[in-house]
N, CA, C and O of each residue as an XYZ file, in Angstrom:
792
protein
N    -116.533    -44.085    -37.506
C    -116.098    -45.470    -37.532
C    -114.822    -45.381    -38.438
O    -114.912    -44.911    -39.572
N    -113.512    -45.881    -37.880
C    -112.393    -46.175    -38.583
C    -112.222    -47.369    -39.289
O    -111.171    -47.581    -39.893
N    -113.263    -48.274    -39.276
C    -112.865    -49.421    -39.980
C    -114.094    -50.168    -40.807
O    -113.995    -51.372    -41.047
N    -114.991    -49.585    -41.138
C    -116.179    -49.203    -41.639
C    -117.418    -48.196    -41.792
O    -117.738    -47.489    -40.836
N    -118.212    -48.134    -43.188
C    -119.093    -46.634    -43.742
C    -120.267    -46.876    -42.138
O    -120.135    -47.888    -41.450
N    -120.763    -46.364    -41.973
C    -121.975    -46.221    -41.206
C    -123.246    -46.491    -41.736
O    -124.299    -46.928    -41.271
N    -122.587    -45.847    -43.607
C    -124.056    -46.265    -44.582
C    -124.059    -47.835    -44.863
O    -125.036    -48.519    -45.170
N    -123.024    -48.158    -44.723
C    -123.123    -49.362    -45.404
C    -123.830    -50.320    -43.620
O    -124.579    -51.251    -43.915
N    -123.714    -50.212    -42.695
C    -123.719    -50.599    -41.743
C    -125.651    -50.701    -41.331
O    -126.423    -51.539    -40.865
N    -125.724    -49.108    -41.919
C    -127.201    -48.928    -41.762
C    -127.894    -49.630    -43.066
O    -129.109    -49.821    -43.021
N    -127.320    -49.932    -43.969
C    -128.318    -50.829    -45.182
C    -128.430    -52.613    -44.969
O    -129.233    -53.460    -45.361
N    -127.108    -52.650    -44.095
C    -127.316    -54.218    -43.737
C    -128.011    -54.234    -42.604
O    -128.353    -55.369    -42.273
N    -128.442    -53.109    -41.671
C    -129.159    -53.232    -40.549
C    -130.841    -53.552    -41.053
O    -131.618    -54.473    -40.798
N    -130.970    -52.052    -42.054
C    -132.307    -52.333    -42.998
C    -132.831    -53.454    -43.370
O    -133.946    -53.860    -43.040
N    -131.834    -54.150    -44.266
C    -132.731    -55.140    -44.935
C    -132.426    -56.304    -44.078
O    -133.086    -57.325    -44.273
N    -131.330    -56.297    -42.963
C    -132.029    -57.888    -41.764
C    -133.280    -57.325    -41.023
O    -134.274    -58.031    -40.858
N    -133.214    -56.112    -40.604
C    -134.629    -56.137    -39.841
C    -135.086    -54.609    -39.868
O    -134.816    -53.514    -39.376
N    -136.103    -55.348    -40.913
C    -137.075    -53.985    -41.445
C    -137.969    -52.720    -40.731
O    -138.362    -51.612    -41.093
N    -138.044    -53.472    -39.620
C    -138.670    -52.683    -38.305
C    -137.393    -51.432    -36.880
O    -137.659    -50.569    -36.044
N    -136.023    -52.136    -37.413
C    -135.584    -51.432    -36.585
C    -135.396    -50.350    -36.878
O    -135.225    -50.021    -38.052
N    -135.374    -49.263    -35.586
C    -135.310    -47.705    -35.696
C    -133.562    -47.328    -36.092
O    -132.696    -48.138    -35.760
N    -133.302    -46.408    -36.609
C    -131.966    -46.158    -37.385
C    -131.688    -45.062    -37.226
O    -131.876    -44.372    -38.228
N    -131.351    -44.617    -36.484
C    -130.789    -43.084    -36.222
C    -129.393    -42.634    -36.829
O    -128.376    -43.284    -36.588
N    -129.385    -41.966    -37.298
C    -127.583    -41.401    -37.417
C    -127.249    -40.271    -37.265
O    -127.731    -39.310    -37.864
N    -126.125    -40.230    -36.200
C    -125.741    -39.415    -35.339
C    -124.525    -39.121    -36.341
O    -123.993    -40.138    -36.785
N    -124.007    -37.915    -36.762
C    -123.214    -37.533    -37.412
C    -122.875    -35.757    -37.182
O    -123.657    -34.932    -36.707
N    -121.341    -35.492    -37.729
C    -121.146    -34.389    -38.359
C    -121.274    -33.574    -39.554
O    -120.867    -32.426    -39.733
N    -122.010    -34.477    -40.483
C    -121.739    -34.121    -41.736
C    -123.259    -33.458    -41.856
O    -124.341    -33.790    -41.372
N    -122.950    -32.646    -42.501
C    -124.521    -31.158    -42.907
C    -124.560    -31.338    -44.399
O    -125.505    -30.710    -44.876
N    -123.920    -31.920    -45.206
C    -124.624    -31.458    -46.389
C    -125.518    -32.281    -46.883
O    -125.767    -33.380    -46.387
N    -126.241    -31.661    -48.218
C    -127.515    -32.352    -47.873
C    -127.562    -33.564    -48.946
O    -128.555    -34.256    -49.176
N    -126.449    -33.668    -49.479
C    -125.975    -34.953    -49.949
C    -125.927    -35.827    -49.429
O    -126.542    -36.797    -49.873
N    -125.148    -35.944    -48.179
C    -124.839    -36.600    -46.795
C    -126.338    -36.990    -46.040
O    -126.473    -38.091    -45.505
N    -127.221    -36.185    -46.048
C    -128.491    -36.106    -45.237
C    -129.094    -37.376    -46.117
O    -129.450    -38.456    -45.645
N    -129.125    -36.942    -47.669
C    -130.068    -38.168    -48.497
C    -129.120    -39.206    -48.538
O    -129.674    -40.254    -48.206
N    -127.975    -39.363    -48.792
C    -127.502    -40.468    -48.722
C    -127.490    -41.598    -47.222
O    -127.139    -42.777    -47.218
N    -128.026    -40.718    -45.962
C    -128.103    -41.323    -44.622
C    -129.693    -42.169    -44.722
O    -129.990    -43.352    -44.557
N    -130.772    -40.557    -45.183
C    -132.159    -41.617    -45.142
C    -132.042    -42.737    -46.408
O    -132.347    -43.928    -46.452
N    -131.641    -42.104    -47.105
C    -132.031    -43.206    -48.562
C    -131.048    -45.282    -47.862
O    -131.646    -46.340    -47.664
N    -129.720    -45.033    -47.737
C    -129.404    -46.028    -46.778
C    -130.652    -46.904    -45.620
O    -130.583    -48.011    -45.087
N    -131.420    -46.138    -45.581
C    -132.382    -46.543    -44.600
C    -132.687    -46.503    -42.689
O    -133.130    -47.339    -41.901
N    -132.179    -45.069    -42.538
C    -132.257    -44.268    -41.762
C    -133.776    -43.661    -41.524
O    -134.619    -43.010    -42.140
N    -133.671    -44.012    -40.803
C    -135.159    -42.887    -39.898
C    -134.708    -41.740    -39.518
O    -135.101    -40.981    -40.404
N    -134.190    -41.191    -38.836
C    -134.052    -39.908    -38.957
C    -132.007    -39.792    -39.023
O    -131.179    -40.702    -38.968
N    -131.831    -38.384    -39.148
C    -130.966    -37.955    -39.372
C    -130.673    -36.660    -38.461
O    -131.358    -35.643    -38.576
N    -129.484    -36.779    -37.439
C    -129.354    -35.791    -36.527
C    -127.601    -35.298    -36.327
O    -126.682    -36.053    -36.009
N    -127.512    -33.843    -36.616
C    -126.317    -33.412    -36.734
C    -125.715    -32.878    -35.207
O    -126.313    -32.387    -34.250
N    -124.062    -33.242    -35.447
C    -123.689    -32.499    -34.319
C    -123.295    -31.329    -34.688
O    -123.226    -30.846    -35.818
N    -122.944    -30.736    -33.303
C    -123.587    -30.577    -32.190
C    -125.152    -31.031    -31.834
O    -126.003    -30.640    -32.633
N    -125.566    -31.770    -30.777
C    -126.975    -31.549    -30.443
C    -126.629    -31.745    -29.210
O    -125.561    -32.157    -28.758
N    -128.195    -31.226    -28.354
C    -128.785    -31.483    -27.258
C    -128.744    -32.661    -26.957
O    -128.214    -33.238    -27.906
N    -129.052    -33.520    -26.010
C    -129.320    -34.561    -24.995
C    -130.817    -34.504    -25.394
O    -131.386    -35.401    -26.016
N    -131.378    -33.381    -24.980
C    -132.636    -33.322    -24.528
C    -133.336    -33.785    -26.255
O    -134.187    -34.669    -26.361
N    -132.930    -33.211    -27.157
C    -133.220    -33.000    -28.371
C    -133.215    -34.995    -29.092
O    -133.972    -35.647    -29.813
N    -132.249    -35.200    -28.548
C    -132.160    -36.533    -29.163
C    -132.819    -37.639    -28.528
O    -133.153    -38.633    -29.172
N    -133.101    -37.466    -26.817
C    -133.848    -37.876    -26.061
C    -135.456    -37.862    -26.102
O    -136.250    -38.642    -25.576
N    -135.717    -36.529    -27.033
C    -137.215    -36.288    -27.565
C    -137.408    -36.883    -28.921
O    -138.594    -37.173    -29.078
N    -136.819    -37.110    -29.744
C    -136.820    -37.888    -31.343
C    -136.992    -39.110    -31.033
O    -137.930    -39.738    -31.523
N    -135.998    -39.759    -30.038
C    -136.106    -41.197    -29.399
C    -137.734    -41.347    -29.138
O    -138.463    -42.028    -29.859
N    -138.055    -40.807    -28.309
C    -139.597    -41.019    -27.577
C    -140.326    -41.039    -29.064
O    -140.823    -42.084    -29.486
N    -140.351    -39.922    -29.756
C    -141.027    -40.235    -30.794
C    -141.134    -41.183    -31.532
O    -142.127    -41.910    -31.504
N    -140.243    -41.343    -32.249
C    -139.979    -42.451    -32.685
C    -140.187    -44.063    -32.148
O    -140.395    -45.046    -32.859
N    -140.092    -44.024    -31.032
C    -140.984    -45.181    -29.944
C    -142.402    -45.047    -30.092
O    -143.054    -46.018    -30.475
N    -143.026    -43.812    -29.798
C    -144.251    -43.793    -29.742
C    -144.885    -44.635    -31.094
O    -145.841    -45.404    -31.000
N    -144.238    -44.367    -32.232
C    -144.420    -44.510    -33.446
C    -144.478    -46.009    -33.687
O    -145.490    -46.587    -34.084
N    -143.378    -46.566    -33.432
C    -143.176    -47.764    -33.585
C    -143.992    -49.002    -32.329
O    -144.219    -50.164    -32.666
N    -144.185    -48.697    -31.532
C    -144.897    -49.099    -30.353
C    -146.411    -48.655    -29.982
O    -147.220    -49.151    -29.197
N    -146.505    -47.299    -31.023
C    -147.639    -46.897    -30.429
C    -148.877    -47.764    -30.289
O    -148.862    -48.714    -31.071
N    -150.077    -47.687    -29.408
C    -151.463    -48.448    -29.215
C    -152.947    -48.229    -30.267
O    -153.757    -49.066    -30.664
N    -152.863    -46.646    -30.501
C    -153.528    -46.404    -31.143
C    -154.256    -47.126    -32.139
O    -153.506    -47.581    -33.003
N    -155.150    -47.316    -32.264
C    -156.096    -48.177    -33.507
C    -155.383    -47.632    -34.927
O    -155.286    -46.421    -35.123
N    -154.777    -48.840    -36.129
C    -154.828    -48.655    -37.029
C    -155.950    -48.487    -38.058
O    -157.005    -49.099    -37.890
N    -155.828    -47.936    -38.785
C    -157.246    -47.513    -39.646
C    -156.591    -48.463    -40.842
O    -155.404    -48.672    -41.092
N    -158.284    -49.168    -41.757
C    -157.538    -50.041    -42.562
C    -157.417    -49.601    -43.798
O    -157.477    -48.450    -44.231
N    -157.137    -51.204    -44.650
C    -156.551    -50.398    -45.951
C    -156.636    -49.317    -46.911
O    -157.242    -49.727    -47.901
N    -156.324    -48.253    -47.020
C    -156.960    -47.190    -47.894
C    -156.511    -47.688    -49.496
O    -155.574    -48.477    -49.618
N    -157.270    -47.154    -50.751
C    -157.643    -47.717    -51.753
C    -157.705    -46.586    -52.587
O    -158.854    -46.150    -52.532
N    -156.974    -45.883    -53.365
C    -156.715    -44.944    -54.261
C    -156.285    -45.521    -55.691
O    -155.250    -46.186    -55.717
N    -156.799    -45.377    -56.559
C    -156.605    -46.355    -57.657
C    -156.612    -47.479    -57.256
O    -157.235    -47.948    -56.303
N    -155.391    -48.336    -58.499
C    -154.745    -49.207    -57.710
C    -153.878    -49.272    -57.103
O    -153.022    -50.155    -57.167
N    -153.915    -47.897    -56.014
C    -152.754    -48.154    -55.017
C    -153.364    -48.821    -54.058
O    -154.578    -48.626    -54.125
N    -153.004    -49.659    -53.027
C    -153.588    -50.117    -51.658
C    -152.419    -49.954    -50.862
O    -151.371    -50.492    -51.220
N    -152.504    -48.999    -49.405
C    -152.063    -48.457    -48.557
C    -152.447    -49.253    -47.010
O    -153.385    -48.856    -46.320
N    -151.699    -50.246    -46.668
C    -152.458    -51.134    -45.264
C    -151.798    -50.743    -44.172
O    -150.967    -51.532    -43.723
N    -152.009    -49.411    -43.468
C    -151.814    -48.831    -42.057
C    -151.292    -50.126    -41.357
O    -150.150    -50.077    -40.900
N    -152.023    -51.300    -41.222
C    -151.887    -52.892    -40.443
C    -150.716    -53.490    -40.826
O    -149.867    -54.032    -40.119
N    -150.750    -53.343    -42.002
C    -149.301    -54.703    -42.357
C    -147.695    -53.922    -42.239
O    -146.558    -54.350    -42.040
N    -148.452    -52.198    -42.540
C    -147.339    -51.615    -43.482
C    -146.894    -51.522    -44.683
O    -145.853    -51.004    -45.085
N    -147.760    -52.066    -45.270
C    -147.612    -52.481    -46.641
C    -148.327    -51.927    -47.752
O    -149.540    -51.810    -47.575
N    -147.740    -51.460    -49.151
C    -147.745    -50.806    -49.750
C    -147.856    -51.431    -51.525
O    -146.857    -51.925    -52.050
N    -148.944    -51.334    -52.144
C    -149.322    -52.528    -53.088
C    -149.867    -51.509    -54.374
O    -150.903    -50.863    -54.213
N    -149.147    -51.425    -55.563
C    -149.648    -51.475    -56.718
C    -150.201    -52.465    -58.089
O    -149.500    -52.819    -59.036
N    -151.598    -52.763    -57.879
C    -151.494    -53.771    -58.413
C    -151.431    -55.101    -57.817
O    -151.225    -56.123    -58.471
N    -151.577    -55.067    -56.805
C    -150.627    -56.538    -56.099
C    -149.365    -56.750    -56.116
O    -148.843    -57.860    -56.021
N    -148.808    -55.723    -56.237
C    -147.281    -55.681    -56.233
C    -147.123    -54.869    -54.881
O    -147.953    -54.089    -54.414
N    -145.748    -55.249    -54.284
C    -145.730    -54.796    -53.500
C    -144.518    -54.098    -53.792
O    -143.590    -54.601    -54.425
N    -144.532    -52.403    -53.116
C    -143.820    -51.562    -53.229
C    -143.320    -51.198    -52.069
O    -143.944    -50.613    -51.185
N    -142.135    -51.547    -52.036
C    -140.962    -50.986    -50.818
C    -141.028    -49.765    -50.893
O    -141.069    -49.094    -51.925
N    -141.047    -49.260    -49.379
C    -141.116    -47.884    -48.888
C    -140.023    -48.193    -47.611
O    -139.670    -49.174    -46.955
N    -139.746    -46.898    -47.668
C    -138.844    -46.700    -45.835
C    -139.818    -46.640    -44.690
O    -141.008    -46.885    -44.887
N    -139.423    -46.370    -43.674
C    -140.434    -46.261    -42.751
C    -140.913    -44.571    -42.622
O    -142.094    -44.331    -42.372
N    -140.259    -43.818    -42.744
C    -140.773    -42.098    -43.082
C    -141.847    -42.470    -44.217
O    -143.070    -42.431    -44.077
N    -141.248    -42.782    -45.190
C    -141.370    -42.863    -46.553
C    -143.025    -43.055    -46.663
O    -143.788    -42.225    -47.156
N    -143.369    -44.236    -46.135
C    -144.519    -45.253    -45.818
C    -145.568    -44.315    -45.339
O    -146.645    -43.992    -45.840
N    -144.791    -43.855    -43.898
C    -145.764    -42.681    -42.606
C    -146.380    -41.336    -43.908
O    -147.450    -40.746    -43.757
N    -145.638    -41.142    -44.845
C    -146.312    -39.162    -45.423
C    -147.040    -39.985    -46.732
O    -147.530    -39.212    -47.555
N    -147.175    -41.350    -47.026
C    -147.793    -41.695    -48.047
C    -149.288    -42.263    -47.491
O    -150.338    -41.908    -48.027
N    -149.239    -43.201    -46.335
C    -149.918    -43.032    -45.304
C    -150.974    -42.521    -45.276
O    -152.119    -42.849    -45.587
N    -150.012    -40.805    -44.456
C    -151.176    -39.344    -44.192
C    -151.299    -39.013    -44.778
O    -152.101    -38.116    -44.515
N    -150.929    -39.000    -46.289
C    -151.493    -38.559    -47.258
C    -152.825    -38.590    -47.857
O    -153.627    -37.809    -48.369
N    -152.650    -40.566    -47.403
C    -153.567    -41.394    -48.072
C    -155.192    -41.123    -47.292
O    -156.236    -41.613    -47.723
N    -155.085    -40.270    -46.122
C    -155.688    -40.336    -45.439
C    -156.948    -39.568    -45.796
O    -158.163    -39.768    -45.788
N    -155.821    -38.279    -46.216
C    -156.556    -37.206    -46.746
C    -156.548    -37.069    -48.128
O    -156.305    -36.026    -48.736
N    -156.703    -37.678    -48.397
C    -157.313    -37.785    -50.472
C    -157.508    -36.482    -51.067
O    -158.538    -35.926    -50.682
N    -156.729    -35.770    -51.989
C    -157.182    -34.565    -52.416
C    -157.287    -33.238    -51.490
O    -157.546    -32.147    -51.997
N    -157.078    -33.394    -50.160
C    -156.952    -32.355    -49.492
C    -155.481    -31.798    -49.289
O    -154.527    -32.573    -49.358
N    -155.299    -30.375    -49.025
C    -153.783    -29.901    -48.336
C    -153.250    -30.373    -47.433
O    -153.863    -29.838    -46.509
N    -152.518    -31.017    -46.979
C    -151.560    -31.095    -45.857
C    -150.197    -30.427    -45.579
O    -149.199    -30.706    -46.243
N    -150.197    -29.596    -44.642
C    -149.524    -28.751    -44.945
C    -147.866    -29.234    -44.105
O    -147.723    -30.112    -43.254
N    -147.088    -28.577    -44.534
C    -145.771    -29.355    -44.094
C    -145.894    -29.095    -42.450
O    -146.199    -30.095    -41.801
N    -145.800    -28.528    -42.113
C    -145.915    -28.468    -40.150
C    -146.795    -29.683    -40.256
O    -146.112    -30.707    -40.252
N    -148.086    -29.905    -40.349
C    -148.669    -31.073    -40.253
C    -148.025    -32.231    -40.419
O    -148.080    -33.059    -39.511
N    -147.336    -32.491    -41.539
C    -146.593    -34.112    -42.308
C    -145.246    -33.643    -41.405
O    -144.363    -34.499    -41.351
N    -145.092    -32.884    -40.976
C    -143.316    -32.823    -39.866
C    -143.973    -33.315    -38.692
O    -143.589    -34.399    -38.255
N    -145.259    -32.467    -37.875
C    -145.508    -33.045    -36.276
C    -145.585    -34.703    -36.631
O    -144.730    -35.572    -36.457
N    -146.483    -34.763    -37.002
C    -147.239    -36.257    -37.197
C    -146.048    -37.514    -37.547
O    -145.898    -38.567    -36.926
N    -145.179    -36.961    -38.897
C    -144.313    -38.202    -39.148
C    -143.087    -37.992    -38.463
O    -142.428    -39.029    -38.397
N    -142.522    -36.945    -37.898
C    -141.428    -36.507    -37.301
C    -142.206    -36.571    -36.196
O    -142.770    -37.575    -35.763
N    -142.227    -35.199    -35.636
C    -142.201    -34.911    -33.741
C    -142.803    -33.848    -33.938
O    -142.689    -33.185    -34.969
N    -143.373    -33.616    -33.169
C    -143.484    -31.578    -32.922
C    -142.888    -31.238    -32.257
O    -143.563    -30.398    -31.662
N    -141.438    -31.284    -31.600
C    -140.368    -30.792    -31.260
C    -139.371    -30.817    -32.322
O    -138.427    -30.106    -31.979
N    -139.220    -31.238    -33.246
C    -138.378    -30.928    -34.862
C    -138.291    -29.886    -34.761
O    -139.078    -28.940    -34.727
N    -136.559    -30.106    -34.664
C    -135.287    -28.943    -35.207
C    -134.670    -28.510    -36.298
O    -134.051    -27.458    -36.456
N    -134.936    -29.651    -37.279
C    -134.066    -29.938    -37.968
C    -134.563    -28.926    -39.649
O    -135.465    -28.101    -39.503
N    -134.130    -29.029    -40.641
C    -134.349    -28.349    -41.761
C    -135.907    -29.344    -42.422
O    -136.048    -30.537    -42.692
N    -136.739    -28.301    -42.474
C    -137.841    -28.709    -43.425
C    -137.549    -29.669    -44.678
O    -138.441    -30.250    -45.296
N    -136.196    -29.755    -44.966
C    -135.499    -30.008    -46.188
C    -135.770    -31.571    -46.047
O    -135.830    -32.204    -47.101
N    -135.894    -32.066    -45.174
C    -135.689    -33.715    -44.850
C    -136.590    -34.097    -45.385
O    -136.537    -35.023    -46.194
N    -138.026    -33.254    -44.954
C    -139.373    -33.541    -45.716
C    -139.284    -33.595    -46.957
O    -139.823    -34.656    -47.269
N    -138.843    -32.967    -48.067
C    -138.318    -32.858    -49.241
C    -137.878    -33.982    -50.006
O    -138.346    -34.522    -51.008
N    -136.844    -34.216    -49.285
C    -135.803    -35.546    -49.134
C    -136.382    -36.537    -49.170
O    -136.132    -37.458    -49.948
N    -137.410    -36.520    -48.188
C    -137.811    -37.798    -47.862
C    -139.672    -38.113    -48.882
O    -140.421    -39.087    -48.808
N    -139.759    -37.310    -49.399
C    -140.718    -37.101    -50.197
C    -140.497    -37.825    -51.572
O    -141.273    -38.430    -52.310
N    -139.647    -37.647    -51.619
C    -138.681    -37.801    -52.664
C    -139.258    -39.810    -53.080
O    -139.803    -40.469    -53.965
N    -138.822    -39.918    -52.120
C    -138.628    -41.474    -51.955
C    -139.737    -42.215    -52.303
O    -139.382    -43.263    -52.843
N    -141.247    -42.076    -52.196
C    -142.474    -42.827    -52.449
C    -143.166    -42.070    -54.049
O    -144.191    -42.368    -54.661
N    -142.263    -41.170    -54.302
C    -142.682    -40.808    -55.522
C    -141.476    -41.603    -56.628
O    -141.772    -41.974    -57.764
N    -140.817    -41.676    -56.331
C    -139.501    -42.141    -57.106
C    -139.811    -44.080    -57.208
O    -139.618    -44.729    -58.237
N    -140.349    -44.715    -55.778
C    -140.437    -45.809    -55.583
C    -142.020    -45.902    -56.488
O    -141.928    -46.586    -57.507
N    -142.904    -45.520    -56.319
C    -144.234    -45.741    -57.103
C    -143.791    -45.497    -58.552
O    -143.991    -46.373    -59.393
N    -143.352    -44.638    -58.789
C    -142.987    -43.976    -59.831
C    -142.560    -45.471    -60.904
O    -143.268    -45.617    -61.900
N    -141.530    -46.417    -60.677
C    -140.600    -47.679    -60.850
C    -141.842    -48.976    -60.633
O    -141.949    -49.992    -61.320
N    -142.276    -48.766    -60.039
C    -143.921    -50.116    -59.681
C    -144.092    -49.751    -60.736
O    -143.313    -50.307    -61.510
N    -145.207    -48.574    -61.545
C    -145.707    -48.237    -62.341
C    -145.136    -48.705    -63.387
O    -145.774    -49.555    -64.009
N    -144.303    -48.459    -63.704
C    -142.777    -48.796    -65.309
C    -142.935    -50.189    -65.079
O    -143.256    -51.038    -65.911
N    -142.691    -50.342    -63.921
C    -142.317    -52.517    -64.171
C    -143.967    -52.767    -64.186
O    -144.141    -53.975    -64.023
N    -144.819    -52.302    -64.276
C    -146.278    -53.218    -64.762
C    -146.524    -53.444    -66.033
O    -146.154    -52.632    -66.881
N    -147.273    -54.735    -66.405
C    -147.360    -55.197    -67.507
C    -148.532    -54.319    -68.182
O    -148.569    -54.176    -69.404
N    -149.708    -53.605    -67.128
C    -150.838    -53.340    -68.006
C    -150.710    -51.611    -67.145
O    -149.934    -51.162    -66.302
N    -151.797    -51.087    -67.824
C    -151.986    -49.409    -67.462
C    -152.673    -49.365    -66.141
O    -153.543    -50.188    -65.856
N    -152.217    -48.217    -65.158
C    -152.399    -48.701    -63.724
C    -152.901    -46.755    -63.625
O    -152.475    -45.766    -64.222
N    -154.142    -46.985    -62.403
C    -154.673    -45.812    -61.967
C    -153.536    -45.447    -60.945
O    -153.320    -46.312    -60.096
N    -152.862    -44.438    -60.896
C    -151.960    -44.638    -59.845
C    -151.857    -42.931    -59.615
O    -151.325    -42.161    -60.415
N    -152.703    -42.427    -57.918
C    -152.636    -41.266    -57.110
C    -151.359    -40.221    -57.713
O    -150.449    -40.760    -58.342
N    -151.336    -38.918    -57.525
C    -150.189    -38.068    -57.566
C    -150.269    -37.388    -56.502
O    -151.193    -36.855    -55.889
N    -148.814    -37.509    -56.323
C    -148.246    -36.419    -54.993
C    -148.280    -35.120    -55.445
O    -147.546    -34.966    -56.422
N    -148.931    -34.012    -55.051
C    -149.010    -32.630    -55.825
C    -147.992    -32.067    -54.583
O    -148.313    -32.186    -53.400
N    -146.764    -31.460    -55.006
C    -146.346    -30.198    -53.995
C    -147.222    -29.109    -54.317
O    -147.644    -29.031    -55.471
N    -147.704    -27.869    -53.067
C    -147.864    -26.827    -52.937
C    -147.222    -25.884    -52.067
O    -147.370    -25.552    -50.891
N    -146.187    -25.438    -53.348
C    -145.307    -24.554    -52.679
C    -145.578    -23.439    -51.921
O    -146.298    -22.495    -52.243
N    -144.781    -23.640    -50.584
C    -145.234    -22.462    -49.681
C    -146.323    -23.033    -48.343
O    -146.516    -22.439    -47.282
N    -146.798    -24.059    -48.683
C    -147.464    -25.048    -47.994
C    -147.828    -26.695    -47.447
O    -148.077    -27.170    -46.339
N    -147.734    -27.177    -48.607
C    -147.269    -29.032    -48.277
C    -147.560    -29.396    -49.388
O    -147.119    -28.865    -50.408
N    -148.623    -30.697    -49.355
C    -148.638    -31.531    -50.456
C    -149.983    -32.233    -50.379
O    -150.578    -32.479    -49.330
N    -150.371    -32.509    -51.531
C    -151.690    -32.934    -51.489
C    -151.374    -34.810    -52.584
O    -150.471    -35.213    -53.317
N    -152.412    -35.275    -52.190
C    -152.124    -36.612    -53.186
C    -154.082    -36.422    -53.767
O    -155.227    -36.347    -53.321
N    -153.249    -36.429    -55.094
C    -154.355    -36.623    -55.881
C    -155.244    -37.584    -56.225
O    -155.079    -38.690    -55.711
N    -156.247    -37.409    -57.056
C    -156.761    -38.805    -57.284
C    -156.354    -39.717    -58.141
O    -155.433    -39.298    -58.842
N    -156.701    -40.881    -58.379
C    -155.499    -41.602    -59.269
C    -155.771    -41.438    -60.768
O    -156.891    -41.378    -61.276
N    -154.342    -41.359    -61.544
C    -154.903    -41.208    -62.667
C    -154.537    -42.169    -63.621
O    -153.615    -42.974    -63.486
N    -155.220    -42.074    -64.510
C    -155.441    -43.845    -65.369
C    -154.389    -43.498    -66.687
O    -154.610    -43.030    -67.804
N    -153.065    -43.987    -65.963
C    -151.772    -43.969    -66.559
C    -150.899    -45.116    -66.105
O    -150.793    -45.309    -64.894
N    -150.151    -46.035    -67.115
C    -149.103    -46.504    -66.341
C    -148.013    -45.536    -66.233
O    -146.959    -46.127    -65.997
N    -147.844    -44.010    -66.336
C    -146.416    -43.245    -65.569
C    -147.134    -42.467    -65.163
O    -148.029    -42.239    -65.977
N    -147.244    -41.686    -63.916
C    -147.060    -40.709    -62.844
C    -147.105    -39.743    -64.106
O    -146.652    -40.186    -65.162
N    -147.745    -38.142    -64.062
C    -147.995    -36.898    -65.133
C    -147.434    -36.242    -64.470
O    -147.780    -36.468    -63.310
N    -146.186    -34.962    -64.576
C    -145.643    -34.502    -64.534
C    -146.104    -33.259    -64.395
O    -145.816    -32.479    -65.303
N    -146.909    -32.758    -63.273
C    -147.741    -31.709    -63.617
C    -146.777    -29.947    -63.141
O    -147.374    -28.876    -63.028
N    -145.222    -30.132    -62.945
C    -144.873    -29.322    -62.305
C    -143.880    -28.553    -63.557
O    -142.685    -28.295    -63.413
N    -144.839    -28.220    -65.008
C    -143.978    -27.880    -65.819
C    -144.379    -26.456    -65.949
O    -145.229    -25.919    -65.238
N    -143.845    -25.994    -66.712
C    -144.186    -24.398    -67.060
C    -144.603    -23.569    -66.731
O    -145.450    -22.932    -67.359
N    -143.987    -23.167    -65.201
C    -143.617    -22.330    -63.655
C    -145.163    -22.440    -62.981
O    -145.579    -21.524    -62.271
N    -146.182    -23.940    -63.334
C    -146.957    -24.079    -62.809
C    -146.414    -23.651    -61.154
O    -145.234    -23.635    -60.805
N    -147.612    -23.319    -60.269
C    -147.178    -23.461    -58.577
C    -147.170    -24.667    -58.147
O    -146.789    -24.735    -56.979
N    -147.443    -25.666    -58.630
C    -147.540    -27.112    -58.000
C    -146.299    -28.046    -58.635
O    -145.714    -27.405    -59.508
N    -145.967    -28.843    -58.516
C    -145.807    -30.232    -59.159
C    -145.804    -31.255    -58.260
O    -145.797    -31.538    -57.062
N    -145.814    -31.731    -59.495
C    -146.125    -33.410    -58.891
C    -144.954    -34.204    -59.385
O    -144.216    -33.745    -60.257
N    -144.776    -35.325    -58.875
C    -143.728    -36.823    -58.673
C    -142.556    -36.008    -58.552
O    -141.454    -36.531    -58.384
């Protein structure tokens, strides 16, 4: 786009239309560009050249998630965190935590299986698409969002909160651990541990 930046357009659209599906089609392949695109509000990022078949499959997958008629589970309560799939809201001590669509979907999926290991493949298939051909780095980049936003929300609270912890299971996937009684998320990824938290 010669006269404007696509990321600025994505940010503006996301601000004005929170439910709008935004797919970035670009030739930029660096991780920093992918992160910037997803952080700007994109739901997906597709690098050129790509096949029309893959583009259409991704659009169908996104549309299924946005307009699906499957029953939506009730609110999920984990400590002071409430994930409400029907309202697509996440609150910490009654304060809303703003998440991007994919971030919310990841957190809700983990919240439906608290304490259980959820594989990367399951997360990619359920939140993106079974025919996803992109890098699974997209999952790692997107998972950083809820971690960061929940940590910021916990830091902004005036009283301690019980916040669940997202643990990385290297070589497998992620697990949402039980609520930790602290005002800050605990980092369990120090000292060569096979897991990392937040």
